[in-house]
C-alpha positions in Angstrom: 102.4 107.2 127.1 102.8 103.4 127.5 105.4 102.9 130.3 107.2 100.2 128.3 107.5 102.6 125.4 108.8 105.3 127.6 111.6 103.1 128.8 112.5 102.1 125.3 112.6 105.7 124.1 114.6 106.8 127.1 117.6 104.6 126.1 117.3 104.9 122.3 119.6 106.6 119.9 120.1 106.1 116.2 123.2 104.0 115.5 125.6 104.9 112.6 124.0 102.0 110.6 120.5 103.2 111.3 121.4 106.8 110.3 122.8 105.6 107.0 119.7 103.4 106.3 117.4 106.2 107.3 119.0 108.6 104.7 118.3 106.0 102.0 114.7 105.4 103.2 113.9 109.2 103.3 115.3 109.7 99.8 113.2 106.8 98.7 109.7 105.7 99.9 109.8 106.5 103.6 108.4 109.5 105.4 108.9 111.2 108.8 105.5 112.1 110.3 104.6 114.0 113.4 102.7 112.3 116.2 102.3 114.3 119.4 105.5 116.2 120.1 108.0 114.3 118.0 108.4 112.6 114.6 108.4 108.9 113.7 109.4 106.9 110.7 106.6 105.7 108.5 107.4 102.9 105.9 104.8 101.7 103.4 105.4 99.3 100.5 103.3 97.3 98.0 102.9 93.8 99.4 105.1 92.6 96.6 108.0 94.4 98.3 107.5 92.6 101.6 111.1 91.4 101.8 112.3 95.0 101.9 109.6 96.1 104.4 110.6 93.2 106.7 114.3 94.1 106.4 113.6 97.8 107.3 111.3 96.7 110.2 114.1 94.5 111.6 116.7 97.3 111.2 114.5 99.6 113.3 113.4 97.0 115.7 114.9 98.8 118.7 112.4 101.7 118.2 109.5 99.8 116.6 106.9 97.8 118.6 104.4 97.6 115.7 104.4 94.4 113.7 104.4 94.6 109.9 100.8 95.4 109.0 99.2 94.0 105.8 96.1 95.7 104.3 94.3 96.5 101.1 93.7 100.0 99.8 91.9 101.4 96.8 94.1 103.6 94.5 92.4 105.3 91.5 89.5 102.8 91.7 91.7 99.7 91.9 92.4 97.6 95.0 96.0 96.9 95.9 97.8 95.1 98.8 100.2 96.9 101.0 102.3 96.4 104.1 103.6 99.1 106.5 105.1 99.8 109.9 105.6 102.9 112.0 108.3 103.4 114.6 107.8 105.1 118.0 108.2 108.8 118.0 111.6 110.1 119.1 113.7 113.3 119.1 116.4 111.5 117.1 114.1 111.6 114.0 113.5 115.4 114.3 116.9 116.4 113.0 116.2 114.4 109.8 112.8 115.9 109.4 114.3 119.4 109.6 117.0 118.4 107.1 114.9 116.6 104.5 111.6 118.6 104.6 110.6 122.2 103.9 107.3 122.6 105.5 105.5 119.4 104.6 107.4 118.7 101.3 110.4 116.4 101.1 113.5 118.0 99.7 117.2 117.3 98.9 119.1 119.4 101.4 121.9 121.7 100.2 124.4 119.7 102.3 123.4 116.4 100.8 127.1 115.6 100.1 127.7 115.4 103.9 124.6 113.2 104.4 124.5 110.8 101.5 128.1 109.5 101.8 127.8 105.8 102.4 127.2 102.8 100.1 124.6 101.5 102.5 122.4 104.7 102.2 122.8 104.4 98.4 121.8 100.7 98.4 118.6 101.4 100.4 117.6 104.2 98.1 118.2 102.1 95.0 116.1 99.2 96.4 113.3 101.8 96.9 113.6 103.9 93.7 116.1 102.2 91.3 115.0 100.6 88.1 116.7 98.8 85.3 116.6 100.7 82.0 117.9 98.6 79.2 121.7 98.4 79.8 121.6 101.3 82.2 119.6 102.3 85.3 117.3 105.1 86.5 116.6 106.4 90.0 113.1 107.8 90.2 113.5 111.3 91.5 110.2 112.7 90.3 109.3 114.3 93.6 112.4 116.5 93.7 113.0 119.8 91.8 115.5 120.1 89.0 117.9 121.9 91.2 117.6 119.1 93.8 118.2 116.4 91.2 121.3 118.3 90.1 122.6 118.2 93.8 122.1 114.5 93.8 124.0 114.2 90.5 126.9 116.1 91.9 126.8 114.0 95.1 127.2 110.8 93.0 130.3 112.3 91.4 131.9 113.8 94.5 131.2 111.0 97.0 131.0 107.8 94.9 132.9 108.7 91.8 129.9 107.6 89.7 129.0 109.7 86.7 125.3 110.0 86.2 123.2 112.1 83.8 119.8 113.6 84.1 116.8 112.7 81.9 113.3 114.1 81.6 110.5 111.6 82.5 106.8 112.5 82.8 107.8 116.2 82.9 110.3 115.8 85.8 114.1 115.2 86.1 115.3 111.7 87.0 118.8 110.3 87.4 120.2 108.0 84.8 123.2 105.7 85.3 124.7 104.8 81.9 125.9 101.3 81.0 129.6 102.2 81.6 128.9 103.2 85.2 126.4 100.5 86.2 129.0 97.9 87.2 130.9 100.5 89.3 127.7 101.3 91.2 126.9 97.6 91.6 130.3 96.8 93.1 129.8 99.7 95.5 126.4 98.6 96.9 126.3 94.8 96.2 127.0 93.7 99.7 124.0 95.6 101.0 121.5 94.6 98.4 118.8 92.1 99.4 118.9 89.2 96.9 115.4 90.1 95.8 116.6 93.5 94.5 119.6 92.6 92.5 117.3 92.4 89.5 117.3 96.2 89.4 120.8 96.1 88.0 121.2 94.9 84.3 123.4 92.0 83.6 124.6 91.6 87.3 126.6 88.4 88.1 
């Protein structure tokens, strides 16, 4: 192991802010992948989402020595531009891997109410997976089971007092925030949203 990296890792711990951001990232587009003995955070976005990728990279600067990497990749025969970064491995990430993964599949843990309980986590997840839907919004939860999406629905009600419904989309359940709840959600997360991502909310001031 690189000596400098060893010194960085020896003194590292996830701050409260980093933990809250990490929860949002894991529910969204991020992954925790094993490299050697421990896990690390892997973040990959389309190059059009570079503002979000840069922000995440900055938030985890204390455990990331890799610069944001830009590259092209073929997806279903078409070439797209992406950007990504990977943190150093650390034991701190392992607890979140155990919590949010079953074998190699990402899940919504049974105790999600105790984990997804900050507006910052919610804002990060929305920047990843939220989408304007006419006067309402959706959160793209296609990778989760119907039971897991129900857990998230209950979490919105219990922790944030936001009433969301569940819709079917492409054969999977997704969360839908109706028009009368959108402004409540926006007021909750607005201070954490990057300016480039306020467009995900319909009719925001």
